[in-house]
C-alpha positions as CSV (number, residue, x, y, z in Angstrom):
1,M,-36.5,1.3,18.7
2,E,-35.2,4.2,16.7
3,T,-33.0,5.3,19.5
4,C,-31.4,1.9,19.7
5,R,-30.6,1.9,16.0
6,C,-29.1,5.4,16.3
7,E,-26.9,4.4,19.2
8,A,-25.6,1.4,17.2
9,V,-24.7,3.6,14.3
10,R,-22.9,6.0,16.5
11,R,-20.8,3.2,17.8
12,W,-20.0,1.7,14.4
13,V,-19.2,4.8,12.4
14,P,-15.9,5.6,14.0
15,S,-14.7,2.1,13.6
16,L,-15.8,2.0,10.0
17,L,-14.0,5.3,9.3
18,K,-10.8,4.0,10.9
19,I,-10.9,0.9,8.7
20,L,-11.7,2.9,5.6
21,I,-8.8,5.3,6.2
22,S,-6.4,2.4,6.9
23,V,-7.4,0.8,3.6
24,V,-6.9,4.0,1.7
25,V,-3.5,4.8,3.3
26,G,-2.4,1.2,2.7
27,A,-3.3,1.4,-0.9
28,L,-1.4,4.6,-1.3
29,L,1.7,3.1,0.3
30,L,1.5,0.1,-1.9
31,A,1.2,2.3,-5.0
32,G,4.1,4.4,-3.9
33,L,6.3,1.3,-3.3
34,Y,5.3,-0.2,-6.7
35,T,6.3,3.0,-8.5
36,L,9.6,3.2,-6.6
37,F,10.5,-0.4,-7.4
38,K,9.3,-0.1,-11.0
39,D,11.2,3.2,-11.8
40,T,14.3,3.1,-9.6
41,I,15.2,-0.2,-8.0
42,L,14.3,-2.8,-10.7
43,P,16.3,-1.2,-13.6
44,T,19.4,-0.8,-11.3
45,L,19.0,-4.4,-10.2
46,Q,18.6,-5.6,-13.7
47,S,21.7,-3.9,-14.9
48,R,23.8,-5.2,-12.0
49,I,22.7,-8.7,-12.7
50,Q,23.5,-8.4,-16.4
51,N,26.9,-7.0,-15.5
52,L,27.5,-9.9,-13.1
53,F,26.8,-12.5,-15.8
54,N,28.8,-10.6,-18.5
55,Y,31.9,-10.6,-16.4
56,S,34.9,-11.4,-18.6
57,G,37.4,-11.9,-15.8
């Protein structure tokens, strides 16, 4: 019985590690994109939109 349980764990551990690593990498990518948008893209976009609506012709 113990051998069966050990074999099952050996099969599941690599899959669980892959899933865990994927979740961590995805979270890091999302955090990086959020920081990029917050600091760089959104202020530039906001100023461009304000300049568009303040156009005096």
